[in-house]
GULUMLUM-862961 format. One record per atom (N, C-alpha, C, O): residue in one letter; x, y negated, z. Coordinates in pm, whole numbers, padded with zeros to 5 digits, always signed. Each point is the difference from the previous one (the first is absolute). Example, Ala and Ser with C-alpha at 12.3 -4.5 7.8 and 13.67 -1.06 7.14 Angstrom:
# GULUMLUM-862961
a+01319+00569+00780;a-00089-00119+00000;a+00090-00120+00000;a+00104+00002+00066;s-00139-00107-00138;s+00082-00119+00006;s-00077-00109+00073;s+00051-00111+00017;
This chain:
# GULUMLUM-862961
m+00994+01347+03101;m-00017-00199-00070;m-00045-00035-00149;m+00059+00059-00091;r-00139-00133+00064;r+00005-00003-00153;r+00113-00112-00022;r+00034-00081+00085;t+00018+00091-00212;t+00104-00123-00048;t-00082-00099-00054;t-00114+00045-00007;p+00121-00194-00046;p-00075-00079-00048;p-00023+00005-00121;p-00068-00081-00063;g+00143+00213+00007;g-00011+00008-00169;g-00156+00127+00012;g-00101-00007-00070;v+00121+00079+00143;v-00109+00079+00043;v-00137-00106+00030;v-00097-00011-00075;v+00110-00035+00159;v-00125-00079+00047;v-00095-00109-00126;v-00120-00026+00009;r+00214-00022-00121;r+00015-00064-00065;r-00074+00108-00161;r-00066-00036-00098;r+00108+00149+00133;r-00082+00075-00100;r-00158+00043+00047;r-00102+00004-00069;d+00117+00020+00181;d-00133+00022+00052;d-00062-00112+00022;d-00092+00017+00081;a+00102-00145-00125;a-00104-00075+00015;a-00038-00045-00140;a-00080-00089-00030;r+00152+00168-00052;r+00003-00068-00176;r-00094+00111-00004;r-00110-00039-00041;r+00115+00215+00080;r-00077+00091-00058;r-00185-00069+00095;r-00110-00011-00054;w+00146-00020+00200;w-00174-00106+00016;w-00045-00064-00113;w-00111-00004-00052;w+00233-00053+00018;w-00115-00103-00141;w-00019+00041-00104;w-00032-00085-00082;l+00040+00242+00026;l-00046-00007-00088;l-00091+00122-00009;l-00031+00086-00084;a-00001-00123+00225;a-00148+00057+00015;a-00086-00079+00045;a-00110+00034+00042;i+00166-00175-00049;i-00173-00091+00049;i-00051-00022-00111;i-00056-00105+00030;e+00019+00128-00189;e-00071+00009-00082;e-00069+00110+00009;e-00122-00018+00013;p+00176+00178-00015;p-00114+00064+00001;p-00099+00006+00129;p-00122+00019+00001;v+00203-00038+00096;v-00096-00021+00123;v-00123-00102-00013;v-00118+00035+00003;a+00165-00169-00018;a-00080-00114-00041;a-00098+00058-00094;a-00113-00012+00046;a+00116+00070-00160;a-00092+00060-00035;a-00114+00080+00034;a-00120-00020-00017;a+00198+00136+00081;a-00095+00090+00080;a-00062-00066+00114;a-00098+00056+00047;v+00132-00153+00000;v-00055-00057+00110;v-00118-00138-00083;v-00071-00038+00093;l+00050-00001-00159;l-00028-00086-00109;l-00099+00091-00080;l-00096-00059-00048;l+00105+00201+00024;l-00155+00111-00065;l-00083+00023+00108;l-00123+00003-00002;a+00206+00016+00111;a-00040+00047+00126;a-00170-00042+00003;a-00114+00041-00021;w+00216-00182+00077;w-00097-00095+00000;w-00185-00032-00034;w-00106-00015+00061;w+00172+00020-00228;w-00056-00033-00082;w-00135+00094-00015;w-00116-00043-00006;l+00152+00158+00003;l-00071+00177+00007;l-00112-00029+00115;l-00122-00001-00012;l+00210-00025+00137;l-00112-00018+00102;l-00060-00098+00065;l-00081+00004+00093;g+00145-00128-00172;g-00132-00101+00041;g-00079-00060-00126;g-00120+00024-00005;p+00181-00105-00104;p-00085-00082-00078;p-00035+00095-00113;p-00098-00036-00066;a+00179+00193+00015;a-00049+00081-00104;a-00158+00055+00039;a-00096+00033-00070;q+00121-00041+00236;q-00150+00104+00028;q-00121-00092-00012;q+00003-00116+00041;p-00150+00194-00119;p-00009+00154+00004;p+00078+00083-00141;p-00023-00052-00109;i+00100+00159+00109;i+00064+00063-00096;i-00126+00061-00031;i-00081+00038+00084;a+00068-00028-00223;a-00093+00128-00072;a+00070+00133+00000;a+00120+00015+00021;s-00155+00023-00031;s+00069+00184-00045;s+00088-00025-00097;s+00002-00100-00072;l+00084+00206+00071;l+00088-00032-00078;l-00009+00083-00148;l+00081+00007-00093;s-00197+00044+00109;s-00019+00145-00126;s-00143-00131-00058;s-00035+00008-00118;v-00016-00088+00185;v-00141-00093-00086;v+00051-00108+00007;v+00071-00025+00097;v-00100-00100-00229;v+00017-00076-00082;v-00134-00066+00100;v-00097+00077+00006;p+00082-00201+00068;p-00102-00058+00041;p-00058-00120-00120;p+00080-00055-00076;m-00241+00023+00075;m-00050-00059-00094;m+00059-00116-00019;m+00079-00023+00092;r-00084-00085-00195;r+00048-00095+00012;r-00016-00118+00098;r+00080-00087+00032;t-00227+00113+00015;t-00088-00053+00082;t+00082-00036+00136;t+00014-00104+00065;e+00036+00246-00053;e+00013-00008+00147;e+00147-00060+00010;e+00102+00060-00033;t-00109-00192+00086;t+00133-00084-00021;t+00080+00011+00142;t+00120-00027+00012;t-00217+00076+00106;t+00033+00025+00115;t+00122+00120+00007;t+00066-00004+00104;l-00029+00107-00202;l+00033+00150+00036;l+00144-00023-00099;l+00013-00058-00108;t+00066+00116+00176;t+00162-00005-00077;t+00000+00136-00043;t-00027+00101+00065;n+00068-00117-00207;n-00013+00201-00054;n+00142+00019-00030;n+00081-00089+00027;v-00044+00200-00082;v+00161+00046-00038;v+00044-00048-00033;v+00112-00021+00047;y-00173-00065-00207;y+00077-00076-00053;y+00063-00099+00053;y+00119-00020-00023;a-00199-00061+00109;a+00016-00100+00072;a+00164+00022+00111;a+00088-00085+00013;v-00091+00214+00048;v+00045+00061+00099;v+00139+00038-00076;v+00104+00013+00064;l-00110+00006-00215;l+00112+00002-00045;l+00108-00148-00042;l+00121-00022+00004;i-00213-00036-00032;i+00068-00147+00002;i+00077-00063+00090;i+00109-00057-00002;a-00192+00081+00083;a+00050-00017+00156;a+00190+00040+00047;a+00103-00054+00041;v-00156+00182-00081;v+00174+00090+00032;v+00029-00017-00089;v+00119+00028+00015;a-00134-00073-00177;a+00120-00054-00116;a+00052-00152+00070;a+00117-00036-00003;f-00210-00029+00055;f+00084-00103+00125;f+00083+00023+00060;f+00103-00066-00015;a-00110+00174+00115;a+00055+00023+00087;a+00173+00071-00024;a+00105-00019+00061;v-00139+00098-00173;v+00074+00054-00047;v+00141-00075-00035;v+00113+00021+00043;a-00169-00130-00148;a+00048-00108-00061;a+00085-00064+00128;a+00120-00017-00022;l-00169-00017+00148;l+00092-00074+00074;l+00105+00093+00065;l+00096-00034+00070;a-00129+00139-00101;a+00115+00153+00080;a+00093+00008-00046;a+00102+00034+00060;i-00111-00082-00256;i+00110+00062-00061;i+00049-00169-00016;i+00097-00012-00075;s-00129-00069+00111;s+00047-00146-00045;s+00186+00012+00000;s+00083-00024-00087;r-00070+00076+00241;r+00170-00026-00035;r+00094+00099-00123;r+00084-00042-00080;l-00131+00177+00098;l+00039+00038-00120;l-00015+00007-00167;l+00081+00034-00086;s-00206-00076+00078;s+00013-00067-00116;s-00166-00106-00011;s-00120+00030+00003;p+00186-00141-00014;p-00060-00131-00014;p-00104+00030-00090;p-00113+00036+00034;f+00171-00061-00205;f-00060+00030-00119;f-00093+00120+00038;f-00117-00036-00012;l+00124+00121+00040;l-00156+00131+00044;l-00054-00074+00097;l-00119+00017-00024;t+00125-00093+00124;t-00099-00066+00082;t-00084-00093-00070;t-00118-00016+00033;l+00184-00062-00151;l-00073-00075-00051;l-00093+00049-00093;l-00119-00029-00002;a+00195+00127-00095;a-00114+00036-00050;a-00102+00097+00055;a-00096+00022-00074;l+00100+00031+00175;l-00140+00082+00051;l-00053-00068+00060;l-00092+00062+00053;v+00092-00214-00010;v-00101-00089+00037;v-00060-00033-00129;v-00123+00009+00004;a+00176-00049-00132;a-00017-00038-00104;a-00121+00098-00055;a-00109-00024-00051;v+00168+00124+00080;v-00077+00141-00085;v-00145+00004+00098;v-00109+00021-00053;a+00120-00040+00170;a-00119+00014+00119;a-00110-00084-00062;a-00107+00046-00041;l+00156-00220+00036;l-00064-00057+00007;l-00104-00020-00170;l-00109-00053-00022;g+00229+00141-00088;g-00078-00005-00122;g-00143+00104+00031;g-00119-00020-00025;a+00173+00110+00077;a-00134+00103+00026;a-00120-00034+00042;a-00112+00041-00032;q+00165-00160+00144;q-00154-00071+00051;q-00038-00070-00104;q-00117-00001-00038;l+00217-00070-00020;l-00113-00074-00109;l-00054+00065-00104;l-00105-00042-00048;v+00160+00140+00005;v-00067+00064-00121;v-00146+00094+00082;v-00110+00012-00054;g+00145+00042+00184;g-00093+00130+00032;g-00055-00053+00105;g+00061-00083+00068;w-00186+00123-00039;w-00072-00057+00109;w+00017+00099+00182;w+00010-00015+00122;a-00016+00084-00202;a-00006+00111+00106;a+00123+00011+00076;a+00016+00088+00085;a+00101-00204-00121;a+00115-00024+00047;a-00001-00098+00111;a+00072-00006+00100;r-00172-00072-00142;r-00016-00123+00120;r+00000+00017+00131;r-00028+00107+00054;f+00058-00212+00006;f-00030+00029+00157;f-00152-00053+00047;f-00054-00067-00088;s+00001+00079+00170;s-00145+00017+00062;s+00009-00117+00086;s+00107-00053+00031;q-00219+00016+00005;q+00026-00154+00056;q+00093-00073+00163;q+00019-00103+00064;t+00006+00220-00067;t+00107+00007+00158;t+00131+00056-00052;t+00107-00040+00045;g-00115+00143-00149;g+00131+00081-00027;g+00131-00073-00109;g+00102+00053-00044;w-00150-00177+00029;w+00088-00127-00070;w+00095-00010+00087;w+00109-00038-00042;a-00123+00068+00175;a+00123-00054+00068;a+00068+00076-00012;a+00072+00005+00100;a-00039+00091-00194;a+00103+00055-00044;a+00081-00083-00056;a+00113+00027+00039;y-00112-00128-00122;y+00084-00099-00087;y+00122-00050+00102;y+00114-00013-00044;l-00154-00019+00215;l+00058-00046+00035;l+00141+00071+00048;l+00087-00053+00069;i-00087+00206-00130;i+00107+00075-00009;i+00129-00090-00081;i+00113-00023+00044;l-00160-00008-00145;l+00066-00050-00162;l+00079-00149+00125;l+00096-00070-00031;l-00154+00065+00131;l+00058-00154+00077;l+00143+00068+00028;l+00101-00067-00022;a-00092+00181+00062;a+00120+00083+00082;a+00089+00032-00112;a+00120-00016+00021;v-00172+00074-00185;v+00096+00020-00104;v+00047-00139-00060;v+00065+00009-00104;v-00083-00108+00143;v+00007-00122-00066;v+00157-00048+00107;v+00095-00063-00044;l-00104+00099+00144;l+00065-00009+00092;l+00134+00062-00003;l+00106-00055+00028;a-00128+00200-00073;a+00037+00080-00035;a+00136-00022-00129;a+00121+00022+00008;l-00195-00067-00103;l+00042-00038-00133;l+00110-00087-00043;l+00073-00004-00100;s-00086-00082+00238;s+00020-00156-00009;s+00173+00071+00042;s+00095-00030-00072;g-00078+00112+00178;g+00146+00040+00043;g+00053+00078-00058;g+00123+00008+00006;h-00218+00099-00104;h+00060+00103-00068;h+00029-00031-00167;h+00101+00027-00066;a-00212-00086+00030;a+00042-00025-00186;a+00109-00065-00002;a+00059-00081+00071;r-00042+00148-00196;r+00158-00155-00027;r-00036+00024-00181;r-00067+00078-00068;g+00181-00227+00040;g+00027+00025-00200;g-00148-00007-00035;g-00086-00068+00056;r+00072+00145-00150;r-00121+00015-00108;r-00159+00046+00080;r-00109-00021-00052;v+00123+00065+00144;v-00095+00069+00087;v-00034-00131+00079;v-00106-00051-00037;r+00170-00013+00135;r-00049-00110+00051;r-00037-00164-00113;r-00028-00115+00033;v+00045+00172-00153;v-00040-00107-00056;v-00121+00052-00086;v-00060-00086-00066;a+00026+00185+00061;a-00141+00088-00041;a-00103-00025+00136;a-00118-00031-00013;a+00176+00047+00126;a-00084+00037+00108;a-00055-00164+00042;a-00106-00006+00063;i+00170-00112-00094;i-00007-00096-00006;i-00146-00063-00142;i-00114-00047-00006;v+00199+00079-00059;v-00107-00017-00167;v-00144+00072+00047;v-00098-00063-00039;a+00069+00177+00110;a-00113+00110+00013;a-00034-00094+00142;a-00104+00057+00033;a+00120-00145+00054;a-00073-00057+00078;a-00153+00000-00065;a-00101+00061+00036;l+00128-00160-00154;l-00131-00127+00040;l-00086+00097-00088;l-00121-00015+00017;p+00162+00123-00118;p-00113+00057-00078;p-00069+00160+00128;p-00117+00037+00000;m+00183-00001+00053;m-00022+00062+00133;m-00105-00066+00129;m-00103+00040+00053;a+00184-00152-00037;a-00159-00070+00078;a-00101-00081-00026;a-00067-00064+00081;a+00054+00071-00254;a-00114-00018-00052;a-00080+00107-00022;a-00122-00012+00011;g+00184+00137-00047;g-00062+00138+00026;g-00094+00030+00059;g-00107+00052-00031;i+00189-00120+00196;i-00057+00100+00108;i-00114-00102+00048;i-00087+00058+00064;s+00063-00224-00080;s-00049-00120+00023;s-00102+00077-00102;s-00106+00032+00055;a+00117-00002-00176;a-00101+00049-00094;a-00121+00127+00067;a-00122+00012+00014;l+00207+00038+00004;l-00062+00110+00109;l-00079-00004+00097;l-00101+00069-00001;l+00133-00155+00110;l-00073-00032+00099;l-00085-00079-00016;l-00072-00018+00098;n+00041-00065-00226;n-00073-00137-00014;n-00102+00031-00140;n-00119-00033+00000;f+00166+00083-00084;f-00055+00021-00117;f-00138+00155+00012;f+00010+00122+00014;p-00143-00232-00031;p-00110+00109+00049;p+00018+00224-00130;p-00035+00116+00022;s+00109-00193-00137;s-00002+00101-00114;s+00128+00104+00040;s+00023+00108-00054;l+00051-00170+00159;l+00128+00046+00031;l+00004+00107+00193;l+00061+00077+00074;s-00168-00152-00095;s+00014+00071+00167;s-00111+00138-00021;s-00063+00014-00105;l+00049+00096+00236;l+00041+00115-00014;l-00222+00006-00050;l-00041+00105-00049;s+00001-00153+00058;s-00152-00044-00021;s-00008-00007-00143;s-00037+00092-00073;g+00075-00213+00035;g-00022-00037-00135;g-00053-00106-00013;g+00003-00066-00103;q-00070+00028+00229;q-00093-00118-00012;q+00034-00129+00115;q-00040-00116+00007;w+00117+00181+00060;w+00006-00116+00095;w+00121-00009+00039;w+00070+00100-00017;g-00022-00197+00067;g+00198-00043+00006;g-00015+00073+00155;g-00090-00005+00084;i+00210+00068-00087;i+00043+00058+00134;i-00017-00058+00140;i-00049+00042+00105;i+00118-00175-00150;i+00045-00117+00139;i-00107-00084+00014;i-00032-00055+00105;n-00023+00045-00208;n-00150-00136+00039;n-00134+00098-00058;n-00103-00045+00050;g+00084+00129-00113;g-00135+00078+00018;g-00070-00115-00114;g-00108-00054+00026;m+00173+00031-00134;m-00077-00102-00077;m-00007+00077-00115;m+00061+00107-00011;g-00146-00165-00094;g-00019+00040-00159;g+00099-00121-00031;g+00050-00094+00062;w-00048+00173-00258;w+00049-00113-00054;w-00074-00190+00021;w+00055-00110-00006;g-00182+00149+00029;g-00033-00167+00001;g+00023-00130+00106;g-00043-00115+00008;s+00122+00189+00057;s+00059-00050+00152;s+00153-00087-00048;s+00095+00052-00059;p-00106-00181+00099;p+00120-00065-00028;p+00108+00089+00072;p+00105+00044-00046;d-00162-00029+00183;d+00111+00058+00082;d+00122+00121-00089;d+00121-00008+00023;v-00168+00096-00105;v+00026+00053-00043;v+00144+00001-00068;v+00088+00083+00023;l-00079-00198-00119;l+00108-00086-00007;l+00097-00044+00058;l+00116+00031-00029;w-00158-00127+00142;w+00053-00068+00086;w+00073+00063+00086;w+00101-00049+00050;g-00173+00227-00013;g+00069+00074+00084;g+00092+00053-00076;g+00085+00068+00057;f-00077-00085-00215;f+00116+00093-00046;f+00136-00089-00004;f+00119+00035+00000;v-00165-00132-00003;v+00085-00140-00010;v+00125-00012+00148;v+00122-00002+00015;i-00285-00004+00093;i+00081-00029+00137;i+00108+00134+00045;i+00116-00013+00039;w-00173+00111-00052;w+00070+00160+00024;w+00115+00014-00091;w+00085+00066+00059;t-00048-00098-00171;t+00116+00019-00070;t+00091-00078+00007;t+00115+00024-00037;v-00183-00209+00124;v+00141-00057+00004;v+00035+00004+00167;v+00100-00046+00056;a-00215+00115+00003;a+00053+00056+00154;a+00105+00114+00004;a+00084+00015+00089;q-00105+00080-00219;q+00089+00123+00035;q+00152-00060-00025;q+00109+00020+00053;l-00171-00127-00193;l+00160-00047-00036;l+00097-00071+00075;l+00119-00022-00018;i-00232-00020+00145;i+00105-00100+00108;i+00085+00104+00095;i+00116-00010+00038;v-00223+00124-00010;v+00062+00073+00108;v+00102+00080-00068;v+00108+00024+00053;t-00146+00022-00179;t+00150+00099-00076;t+00110-00105+00001;t+00116+00041+00009;a-00141-00184-00018;a+00159-00054-00018;a+00039-00003+00144;a+00116+00008+00040;g-00231-00021+00042;g+00111-00023+00115;g+00033+00133+00074;g+00063-00009+00105;l-00099+00125-00150;l+00041+00133+00041;l+00120+00019-00102;l+00100+00010+00071;w-00070-00002-00176;w+00096-00037-00087;w+00126-00069+00072;w+00104+00066+00006;w-00105-00193+00047;w+00075-00057+00043;w+00046+00010+00123;w+00100-00055+00045;l-00192+00145+00026;l+00034+00027+00168;l+00118+00077-00011;l+00090-00073+00041;p-00043+00188-00076;p+00163+00032-00001;p+00084-00043-00007;p+00087+00002+00087;a-00080-00073-00224;a+00123-00124-00023;a-00015-00110+00117;a+00108-00039+00042;w-00187-00001+00001;w+00010-00150+00100;w+00005+00123+00124;w+00015-00069+00101;l-00017+00148-00077;l+00086+00088+00189;l+00120+00007-00020;l+00074-00034+00092;r-00001+00094-00252;r+00119+00039-00001;r+00079-00160-00014;r+00113-00013+00046;s-00178-00098-00108;s+00088-00097+00032;s+00009-00026+00119;s+00113-00013+00047;l-00233-00003+00040;l+00049-00042+00170;l+00097+00095+00038;l+00105-00059+00024;r-00098+00167-00011;r+00123+00096+00025;r+00108+00010-00048;r+00109+00016+00055;r-00147-00027-00199;r+00166-00035-00071;r+00120-00072+00054;r+00116+00041+00000;t-00170-00179+00052;t+00087-00074+00038;t+00073-00003+00111;t-00066-00024+00102;p+00204+00044-00085;p+00072+00066+00115;p-00039-00148+00133;p-00080-00081-00047;t+00114+00055+00154;t+00012-00109+00042;t+00134-00041+00041;t+00028-00115+00033;s+00075+00237-00037;s+00153-00013+00019;s+00027-00094-00132;s+00001-00117+00038;a+00019+00126-00161;a+00058-00071-00119;a-00092-00092-00048;a-00120+00021+00017;v+00158-00119-00075;v-00100-00098-00132;v+00070+00040-00114;v+00117+00039+00001;e-00187-00049-00097;e+00089-00077-00120;e+00040-00186-00019;e-00041-00107+00045;t+00157+00163-00152;t+00105-00176+00023;t-00049-00044-00153;t-00082+00069-00061;t+00132-00172+00014;t-00005-00030-00148;t+00105+00063-00079;t-00007-00019-00122;a+00121+00104+00174;a+00107+00016-00034;a-00093+00106-00135;a-00104+00065-00001;a+00208-00096-00095;a-00057+00099-00127;a+00036+00180-00002;a+00100+00060+00040;i-00201-00022-00091;i+00011+00155+00005;i+00048-00031-00137;i-00031-00084-00084;p+00168+00236+00095;p+00030+00009-00142;p-00036-00037-00129;p-00090+00053-00065;a+00174-00162+00023;a-00075+00005-00110;a+00033+00096-00131;a-00017-00039-00116;a+00074+00187+00155;a+00034+00105-00090;a-00130+00066-00020;a-00041+00046-00107;l-00036-00046+00247;l-00118+00044-00037;l-00131-00027-00067;l-00016-00121+00016;s-00107+00177-00095;s-00085-00055-00040;s-00081-00037+00077;s+00000+00037+00118;r-00114-00143-00187;r-00096-00034+00144;r-00046+00073+00101;r+00017-00021+00120;r-00106+00149-00197;r-00027+00080+00038;r+00090+00109+00113;r-00052+00068+00088;e+00197-00077-00122;e+00076+00062+00094;e+00036-00098+00084;e+00072+00051+00085;q-00084-00153-00068;q+00028-00103+00101;q-00086+00046+00081;q+00043+00050+00104;e-00201-00053-00131;e-00083+00036+00082;e-00007+00101+00108;e-00025-00003+00121;v+00062+00115-00226;v+00039+00135+00096;v+00144+00018+00080;v+00036+00063+00100;y+00015-00136-00178;y+00159-00050+00124;y-00058-00020+00143;y+00020+00079+00093;l-00119-00233-00083;l+00002-00041+00082;l-00104+00066+00113;l-00009-00028+00119;m-00056+00113-00190;m-00098+00066+00037;m+00058+00166+00096;m-00056+00047+00098;v+00149-00006-00150;v+00140+00099+00061;v+00014-00120+00055;v-00106-00050+00034;a+00198-00011-00015;a+00077-00058+00109;a-00072-00046+00141;a+00058-00038+00101;r-00252+00056-00127;r-00053-00006+00116;r-00014+00079+00061;r-00030-00025+00117;g+00041+00156-00156;g+00027+00142+00020;g-00137+00093-00036;g+00006+00120+00026;m-00125-00174-00084;m-00123+00024-00080;m+00067+00138-00062;m+00111+00004-00053;t-00207+00117+00070;t+00026+00138-00092;t-00036-00022-00123;t-00053-00102-00042;n+00088+00220-00032;n-00028-00019-00172;n-00173+00001-00032;n-00050-00055-00098;a-00026+00131+00207;a-00147-00008-00027;a-00027-00177+00037;a-00021-00074-00096;e+00024+00029+00205;e-00017-00163+00064;e+00037-00084-00157;e-00080-00079-00050;i+00223+00115-00014;i+00017-00076-00112;i-00057+00009-00112;i-00011-00091-00082;g-00035+00220+00069;g-00089+00038-00135;g-00156-00074+00053;g-00075-00041-00088;a+00038+00030+00216;a-00123-00047+00025;a-00033-00093-00052;a-00086-00037-00080;a+00237-00031+00182;a-00053-00175+00003;a+00062-00045-00202;a-00021-00118-00028;a+00059+00168-00041;a+00065-00022-00145;a-00087+00039-00081;a-00022-00061-00105;h-00040+00167+00140;h-00148+00063-00073;h+00099+00112-00112;h-00035-00013-00118;v+00095+00066+00129;v+00066+00102-00087;v+00022+00094+00055;v-00005+00000+00123;e+00044+00132-00203;e-00007+00130+00074;e+00171+00009+00089;e+00100-00070-00021;e-00114+00148+00090;e+00113+00024+00112;e+00106+00054-00099;e+00114-00028+00038;s-00117+00092-00146;s+00109+00033-00118;s+00105-00133-00071;s+00117-00017-00037;t-00249-00062+00048;t+00040-00165-00076;t+00078-00077+00136;t+00100-00069-00020;v-00144+00085+00134;v+00090-00034+00081;v+00186+00038+00019;v+00107-00059+00017;k-00160+00197-00032;k+00131+00065+00022;k+00105-00010-00091;k+00116+00029+00031;t-00152-00072-00149;t+00067-00035-00139;t+00049-00155+00004;t+00099-00037-00064;h-00195-00068+00164;h+00077-00113+00013;h+00112+00023+00109;h+00117-00032-00023;i-00160+00095+00154;i+00128-00003+00089;i+00151+00098-00101;i+00123-00012+00008;s-00194+00084-00076;s+00121+00048-00046;s+00104-00101-00096;s+00122-00009-00004;n-00227-00057-00069;n+00095-00116-00075;n+00071-00132+00052;n+00089-00071-00046;i-00199+00069+00210;i+00107-00117+00053;i+00103+00096+00064;i+00093-00005-00081;l-00057+00088+00176;l+00119+00096+00000;l+00085-00056-00090;l+00081-00086+00036;a-00087+00112-00113;a+00050-00001-00121;a+00087-00085-00057;a+00118+00010-00033;k-00211-00109+00028;k+00035-00157-00060;k+00052-00058+00134;k+00040-00114-00023;l-00029+00140+00127;l+00052-00035+00166;l+00125+00083-00001;l+00105-00043+00048;e-00113+00122-00084;e+00161+00099+00009;e-00058+00039+00169;e+00083-00016+00089;l-00223+00065-00050;l-00040+00039+00149;l+00038+00149+00003;l+00071+00035-00094;s-00108+00073+00197;s-00029+00086+00001;s-00126+00016+00078;s-00031+00118-00014;s-00060-00180+00091;s-00080+00088+00029;s-00082-00134+00034;s+00039-00114-00028;r-00174+00151+00102;r-00122-00119+00050;r+00089-00102+00083;r+00003-00123+00000;t+00063+00212+00068;t+00037-00081+00170;t+00106-00086-00083;t+00011-00116+00037;a+00060+00153-00134;a+00080-00139-00027;a-00038-00090-00058;a+00066-00103-00013;v-00194+00124-00042;v-00056-00118-00072;v+00007-00059+00119;v+00079-00092+00021;i-00177+00148+00088;i-00029-00100+00110;i+00111-00082+00053;i+00002-00122+00006;a+00077+00191+00026;a+00159-00059+00038;a+00008-00097-00090;a-00011-00117+00038;h+00036+00152-00195;h+00023-00089-00111;h-00069-00173+00016;h+00051-00108-00029;a-00175+00140+00083;a-00085-00080-00024;a+00009-00120+00141;a-00062-00106-00011;y+00123+00129+00105;y+00052-00068+00088;y+00125-00047+00036;y+00042-00098+00061;r+00018+00213-00125;r+00171-00107-00060;r+00002-00093-00071;r+00078-00094+00016;t-00162+00101-00107;t-00049-00129-00096;t-00068-00088+00033;t-00018-00083-00090;g-00043+00058+00207;g-00111-00040+00038;g-00119-00044-00063;g-00057-00107+00017;v+00026+00200-00091;v-00133+00007-00016;v-00142+00025+00095;v-00116-00037-00020;l+00190+00136+00159;l-00057+00001+00106;l+00061-00046+00090;l+00113+00047-00005;v-00126-00124+00098;v+00079-00027+00116;v-00079+00023+00125;v-00099-00073+00004;p+00114+00155+00101;p-00051-00035+00135;p-00059-00132+00039;p+00065-00105+00005;e-00227+00120+00031;e-00035-00087+00035;e+00073-00091+00126;e+00009-00123-00007;a+00036+00190+00108;a+00050-00120+00087;a+00114-00054-00117;a-00031-00119-00001;a+00101+00127-00060;a+00084-00085-00114;a-00021-00075-00051;a+00084-00068-00059;t-00220+00044+00060;t-00049-00119-00101;t-00038-00115+00104;t-00070+00010+00101;p+00134-00119-00152;p-00027-00149+00012;p-00177+00002+00079;p-00108+00036-00048;a+00136-00076+00149;a-00153-00088+00081;a-00011-00074-00092;a+00091-00061-00058;r-00234+00059+00030;r-00060-00071-00092;r-00112-00149+00112;r-00069-00083-00059;
């Protein structure tokens, strides 16, 4: 019979595999579906053959999938790999997608979701800053005739530069991407906020120890609520090492010995009280 600790470790190992598995599934879906037909890997099709996916476009889709797979291990490399792949498409026509192959960009939605949960500190800021130019770049590749595979017609609208649909499409696709990206970016934090608040205790107006800095007070309350270092780091948008430093400072300032002691301290001082103990309104 496995102990609870073993069960928790097994669950954690399962979660470590979620990004690589998702990357493999999405890449397989693209290769077997939207990427078809794929040209011979030894031949680059003519630019006019806009229905064929060539080897360079396959490599771009693979780069997207790899970026998703490593997002937990290295958010920085994930962001850099996506930027390099999009840059290659902007400067090289052979790396651009076919009329249906552009669906590989959907893999990047999963990348956004993964980065929102794993990126911390400067990498998180860089990801937010990069959202607009990346969205604009993808929109340009989809709408601008000169940035399509053919070089003559937009991949989405099939129009040349003489059509007003080109610029309108660029604006609409850019805005739509930013809206979807923002929603995916804040989704993990919203889900954590639903899970974070226990039903057995509520906050009171009692002051959190004034000896703590403002950030330490925030961490104190999250520790008191039983949140892990990873959850605190995600909520505060800082590295786990920074969370550990704050917790060490809290323990030292309050002369406490452990996280459990922080929880007991919060109840003892009235910062948290059992829900049943709060007066009815």
